[in-house]
N, CA, C and O atoms as a GROMACS GRO file, in nm:
protein
  272
    1UNK      N    1   2.456  -3.058   2.285
    1UNK     CA    2   2.323  -2.951   2.257
    1UNK      C    3   2.226  -3.028   2.328
    1UNK      O    4   2.211  -3.150   2.317
    2UNK      N    5   2.139  -2.922   2.430
    2UNK     CA    6   2.039  -2.974   2.513
    2UNK      C    7   1.891  -2.893   2.446
    2UNK      O    8   1.886  -2.784   2.390
    3UNK      N    9   1.815  -2.960   2.465
    3UNK     CA   10   1.682  -2.929   2.385
    3UNK      C   11   1.591  -2.872   2.503
    3UNK      O   12   1.572  -2.932   2.609
    4UNK      N   13   1.552  -2.780   2.480
    4UNK     CA   14   1.464  -2.693   2.594
    4UNK      C   15   1.311  -2.742   2.558
    4UNK      O   16   1.267  -2.759   2.445
    5UNK      N   17   1.246  -2.758   2.673
    5UNK     CA   18   1.104  -2.815   2.652
    5UNK      C   19   1.014  -2.693   2.581
    5UNK      O   20   1.028  -2.575   2.615
    6UNK      N   21   0.937  -2.728   2.496
    6UNK     CA   22   0.865  -2.620   2.453
    6UNK      C   23   0.734  -2.602   2.525
    6UNK      O   24   0.654  -2.696   2.530
    7UNK      N   25   0.704  -2.469   2.588
    7UNK     CA   26   0.605  -2.430   2.651
    7UNK      C   27   0.455  -2.388   2.574
    7UNK      O   28   0.434  -2.378   2.453
    8UNK      N   29   0.374  -2.370   2.671
    8UNK     CA   30   0.222  -2.301   2.621
    8UNK      C   31   0.269  -2.172   2.559
    8UNK      O   32   0.237  -2.135   2.446
    9UNK      N   33   0.359  -2.097   2.654
    9UNK     CA   34   0.384  -1.962   2.676
    9UNK      C   35   0.452  -1.918   2.528
    9UNK      O   36   0.422  -1.818   2.463
   10UNK      N   37   0.568  -2.038   2.490
   10UNK     CA   38   0.640  -1.992   2.366
   10UNK      C   39   0.548  -2.021   2.234
   10UNK      O   40   0.561  -1.943   2.139
   11UNK      N   41   0.453  -2.131   2.225
   11UNK     CA   42   0.356  -2.127   2.126
   11UNK      C   43   0.286  -2.009   2.123
   11UNK      O   44   0.291  -1.952   2.014
   12UNK      N   45   0.210  -1.946   2.225
   12UNK     CA   46   0.138  -1.836   2.213
   12UNK      C   47   0.208  -1.724   2.174
   12UNK      O   48   0.151  -1.638   2.108
   13UNK      N   49   0.331  -1.711   2.207
   13UNK     CA   50   0.418  -1.583   2.178
   13UNK      C   51   0.441  -1.598   2.011
   13UNK      O   52   0.422  -1.505   1.933
   14UNK      N   53   0.474  -1.698   1.980
   14UNK     CA   54   0.496  -1.747   1.852
   14UNK      C   55   0.367  -1.685   1.757
   14UNK      O   56   0.367  -1.585   1.685
   15UNK      N   57   0.280  -1.764   1.778
   15UNK     CA   58   0.133  -1.741   1.684
   15UNK      C   59   0.082  -1.601   1.697
   15UNK      O   60   0.024  -1.549   1.601
   16UNK      N   61   0.107  -1.517   1.844
   16UNK     CA   62   0.094  -1.357   1.819
   16UNK      C   63   0.143  -1.280   1.742
   16UNK      O   64   0.087  -1.187   1.685
   17UNK      N   65   0.292  -1.325   1.733
   17UNK     CA   66   0.383  -1.258   1.628
   17UNK      C   67   0.343  -1.285   1.500
   17UNK      O   68   0.353  -1.195   1.417
   18UNK      N   69   0.298  -1.394   1.466
   18UNK     CA   70   0.237  -1.421   1.328
   18UNK      C   71   0.123  -1.365   1.261
   18UNK      O   72   0.108  -1.316   1.150
   19UNK      N   73   0.028  -1.391   1.380
   19UNK     CA   74  -0.089  -1.312   1.342
   19UNK      C   75  -0.079  -1.141   1.351
   19UNK      O   76  -0.154  -1.072   1.284
   20UNK      N   77   0.003  -1.095   1.425
   20UNK     CA   78   0.019  -0.935   1.408
   20UNK      C   79   0.107  -0.896   1.257
   20UNK      O   80   0.109  -0.784   1.206
   21UNK      N   81   0.176  -1.018   1.203
   21UNK     CA   82   0.212  -0.988   1.088
   21UNK      C   83   0.136  -0.988   0.979
   21UNK      O   84   0.151  -0.901   0.893
   22UNK      N   85   0.038  -1.090   0.968
   22UNK     CA   86  -0.066  -1.128   0.898
   22UNK      C   87  -0.175  -0.992   0.900
   22UNK      O   88  -0.206  -0.936   0.795
   23UNK      N   89  -0.217  -0.954   1.012
   23UNK     CA   90  -0.298  -0.832   1.029
   23UNK      C   91  -0.229  -0.700   0.955
   23UNK      O   92  -0.297  -0.620   0.891
   24UNK      N   93  -0.106  -0.689   0.970
   24UNK     CA   94  -0.031  -0.582   0.916
   24UNK      C   95  -0.071  -0.579   0.755
   24UNK      O   96  -0.125  -0.489   0.691
   25UNK      N   97  -0.028  -0.699   0.716
   25UNK     CA   98  -0.019  -0.721   0.545
   25UNK      C   99  -0.158  -0.686   0.516
   25UNK      O  100  -0.168  -0.601   0.429
   26UNK      N  101  -0.274  -0.730   0.568
   26UNK     CA  102  -0.431  -0.724   0.548
   26UNK      C  103  -0.443  -0.584   0.561
   26UNK      O  104  -0.483  -0.532   0.457
   27UNK      N  105  -0.422  -0.514   0.646
   27UNK     CA  106  -0.464  -0.359   0.645
   27UNK      C  107  -0.396  -0.278   0.540
   27UNK      O  108  -0.450  -0.186   0.479
   28UNK      N  109  -0.262  -0.321   0.523
   28UNK     CA  110  -0.207  -0.262   0.388
   28UNK      C  111  -0.268  -0.256   0.277
   28UNK      O  112  -0.283  -0.152   0.213
   29UNK      N  113  -0.319  -0.393   0.235
   29UNK     CA  114  -0.372  -0.438   0.098
   29UNK      C  115  -0.529  -0.409   0.124
   29UNK      O  116  -0.590  -0.414   0.018
   30UNK      N  117  -0.604  -0.384   0.226
   30UNK     CA  118  -0.731  -0.374   0.219
   30UNK      C  119  -0.764  -0.247   0.131
   30UNK      O  120  -0.847  -0.268   0.043
   31UNK      N  121  -0.720  -0.136   0.139
   31UNK     CA  122  -0.778  -0.021   0.063
   31UNK      C  123  -0.759  -0.067  -0.082
   31UNK      O  124  -0.855  -0.059  -0.158
   32UNK      N  125  -0.626  -0.121  -0.131
   32UNK     CA  126  -0.644  -0.164  -0.270
   32UNK      C  127  -0.747  -0.257  -0.319
   32UNK      O  128  -0.795  -0.245  -0.432
   33UNK      N  129  -0.780  -0.343  -0.244
   33UNK     CA  130  -0.858  -0.458  -0.269
   33UNK      C  131  -0.992  -0.383  -0.269
   33UNK      O  132  -1.060  -0.422  -0.364
   34UNK      N  133  -1.041  -0.310  -0.212
   34UNK     CA  134  -1.179  -0.234  -0.212
   34UNK      C  135  -1.211  -0.165  -0.345
   34UNK      O  136  -1.321  -0.171  -0.400
   35UNK      N  137  -1.106  -0.099  -0.391
   35UNK     CA  138  -1.057  -0.017  -0.499
   35UNK      C  139  -1.086  -0.098  -0.623
   35UNK      O  140  -1.162  -0.061  -0.713
   36UNK      N  141  -1.013  -0.222  -0.621
   36UNK     CA  142  -1.038  -0.311  -0.737
   36UNK      C  143  -1.158  -0.374  -0.738
   36UNK      O  144  -1.204  -0.416  -0.845
   37UNK      N  145  -1.228  -0.390  -0.610
   37UNK     CA  146  -1.370  -0.457  -0.627
   37UNK      C  147  -1.470  -0.372  -0.673
   37UNK      O  148  -1.560  -0.416  -0.745
   38UNK      N  149  -1.464  -0.247  -0.638
   38UNK     CA  150  -1.558  -0.118  -0.682
   38UNK      C  151  -1.520  -0.115  -0.831
   38UNK      O  152  -1.609  -0.102  -0.915
   39UNK      N  153  -1.398  -0.127  -0.868
   39UNK     CA  154  -1.390  -0.108  -1.025
   39UNK      C  155  -1.441  -0.210  -1.110
   39UNK      O  156  -1.473  -0.191  -1.228
   40UNK      N  157  -1.448  -0.331  -1.042
   40UNK     CA  158  -1.497  -0.465  -1.115
   40UNK      C  159  -1.630  -0.446  -1.114
   40UNK      O  160  -1.697  -0.476  -1.212
   41UNK      N  161  -1.676  -0.402  -1.020
   41UNK     CA  162  -1.836  -0.392  -1.013
   41UNK      C  163  -1.894  -0.291  -1.103
   41UNK      O  164  -2.002  -0.320  -1.154
   42UNK      N  165  -1.842  -0.177  -1.131
   42UNK     CA  166  -1.858  -0.060  -1.213
   42UNK      C  167  -1.856  -0.121  -1.357
   42UNK      O  168  -1.952  -0.106  -1.433
   43UNK      N  169  -1.755  -0.184  -1.389
   43UNK     CA  170  -1.730  -0.248  -1.519
   43UNK      C  171  -1.845  -0.349  -1.542
   43UNK      O  172  -1.893  -0.348  -1.656
   44UNK      N  173  -1.897  -0.436  -1.452
   44UNK     CA  174  -1.983  -0.509  -1.467
   44UNK      C  175  -2.138  -0.463  -1.505
   44UNK      O  176  -2.219  -0.512  -1.584
   45UNK      N  177  -2.144  -0.359  -1.424
   45UNK     CA  178  -2.286  -0.268  -1.448
   45UNK      C  179  -2.274  -0.212  -1.584
   45UNK      O  180  -2.358  -0.247  -1.668
   46UNK      N  181  -2.188  -0.136  -1.614
   46UNK     CA  182  -2.151  -0.082  -1.742
   46UNK      C  183  -2.203  -0.178  -1.864
   46UNK      O  184  -2.297  -0.160  -1.942
   47UNK      N  185  -2.100  -0.300  -1.854
   47UNK     CA  186  -2.130  -0.386  -1.946
   47UNK      C  187  -2.303  -0.406  -1.949
   47UNK      O  188  -2.375  -0.353  -2.034
   48UNK      N  189  -2.339  -0.471  -1.865
   48UNK     CA  190  -2.502  -0.522  -1.843
   48UNK      C  191  -2.585  -0.401  -1.904
   48UNK      O  192  -2.689  -0.429  -1.963
   49UNK      N  193  -2.545  -0.267  -1.893
   49UNK     CA  194  -2.668  -0.174  -1.915
   49UNK      C  195  -2.636  -0.158  -2.078
   49UNK      O  196  -2.731  -0.143  -2.155
   50UNK      N  197  -2.487  -0.161  -2.133
   50UNK     CA  198  -2.472  -0.166  -2.278
   50UNK      C  199  -2.530  -0.266  -2.334
   50UNK      O  200  -2.584  -0.242  -2.442
   51UNK      N  201  -2.537  -0.402  -2.282
   51UNK     CA  202  -2.579  -0.505  -2.346
   51UNK      C  203  -2.730  -0.501  -2.341
   51UNK      O  204  -2.790  -0.557  -2.433
   52UNK      N  205  -2.794  -0.446  -2.253
   52UNK     CA  206  -2.950  -0.442  -2.216
   52UNK      C  207  -3.015  -0.332  -2.323
   52UNK      O  208  -3.125  -0.348  -2.376
   53UNK      N  209  -2.930  -0.221  -2.343
   53UNK     CA  210  -2.988  -0.123  -2.436
   53UNK      C  211  -2.952  -0.174  -2.595
   53UNK      O  212  -3.007  -0.131  -2.696
   54UNK      N  213  -2.863  -0.261  -2.591
   54UNK     CA  214  -2.866  -0.328  -2.736
   54UNK      C  215  -2.997  -0.395  -2.776
   54UNK      O  216  -3.073  -0.372  -2.870
   55UNK      N  217  -3.001  -0.483  -2.678
   55UNK     CA  218  -3.102  -0.595  -2.706
   55UNK      C  219  -3.247  -0.510  -2.695
   55UNK      O  220  -3.344  -0.544  -2.763
   56UNK      N  221  -3.251  -0.417  -2.619
   56UNK     CA  222  -3.381  -0.372  -2.600
   56UNK      C  223  -3.400  -0.296  -2.758
   56UNK      O  224  -3.514  -0.286  -2.804
   57UNK      N  225  -3.295  -0.250  -2.826
   57UNK     CA  226  -3.324  -0.165  -2.957
   57UNK      C  227  -3.343  -0.271  -3.072
   57UNK      O  228  -3.384  -0.234  -3.182
   58UNK      N  229  -3.316  -0.396  -3.047
   58UNK     CA  230  -3.353  -0.501  -3.138
   58UNK      C  231  -3.502  -0.545  -3.129
   58UNK      O  232  -3.569  -0.586  -3.224
   59UNK      N  233  -3.544  -0.530  -3.000
   59UNK     CA  234  -3.671  -0.594  -2.969
   59UNK      C  235  -3.768  -0.495  -2.939
   59UNK      O  236  -3.821  -0.509  -2.830
   60UNK      N  237  -3.806  -0.394  -3.012
   60UNK     CA  238  -3.879  -0.279  -2.975
   60UNK      C  239  -4.014  -0.324  -3.034
   60UNK      O  240  -4.008  -0.391  -3.137
   61UNK      N  241  -4.123  -0.299  -2.989
   61UNK     CA  242  -4.276  -0.347  -3.009
   61UNK      C  243  -4.328  -0.227  -3.037
   61UNK      O  244  -4.308  -0.132  -2.961
   62UNK      N  245  -4.399  -0.215  -3.149
   62UNK     CA  246  -4.484  -0.093  -3.186
   62UNK      C  247  -4.613  -0.158  -3.164
   62UNK      O  248  -4.646  -0.266  -3.213
   63UNK      N  249  -4.686  -0.083  -3.084
   63UNK     CA  250  -4.809  -0.097  -3.049
   63UNK      C  251  -4.929   0.002  -3.099
   63UNK      O  252  -4.930   0.121  -3.068
   64UNK      N  253  -5.032  -0.061  -3.180
   64UNK     CA  254  -5.106   0.044  -3.248
   64UNK      C  255  -5.274   0.028  -3.170
   64UNK      O  256  -5.345  -0.071  -3.155
   65UNK      N  257  -5.290   0.149  -3.137
   65UNK     CA  258  -5.440   0.158  -3.084
   65UNK      C  259  -5.518   0.206  -3.190
   65UNK      O  260  -5.474   0.302  -3.253
   66UNK      N  261  -5.669   0.136  -3.233
   66UNK     CA  262  -5.763   0.186  -3.311
   66UNK      C  263  -5.868   0.178  -3.231
   66UNK      O  264  -5.903   0.084  -3.159
   67UNK      N  265  -5.926   0.302  -3.252
   67UNK     CA  266  -6.084   0.311  -3.207
   67UNK      C  267  -6.185   0.233  -3.280
   67UNK      O  268  -6.160   0.215  -3.399
   68UNK      N  269  -6.287   0.185  -3.236
   68UNK     CA  270  -6.386   0.120  -3.312
   68UNK      C  271  -6.500   0.181  -3.305
   68UNK      O  272  -6.597   0.137  -3.366
   0.00000   0.00000   0.00000
């Protein structure tokens, strides 16, 4: 068995292949990730709104204005 020397071109070719595979996986999952992020954001906004209205109902202030 004779070992061939590793060249710069071999390393670059392997890295380009790996990078291409990773970019394909990222592109395939990007749409799903965006949908999940939007869904989580929407749930957080709804929960904050519901907790705010509940707290506001407990702390309502009645202001009386009297003329002297």
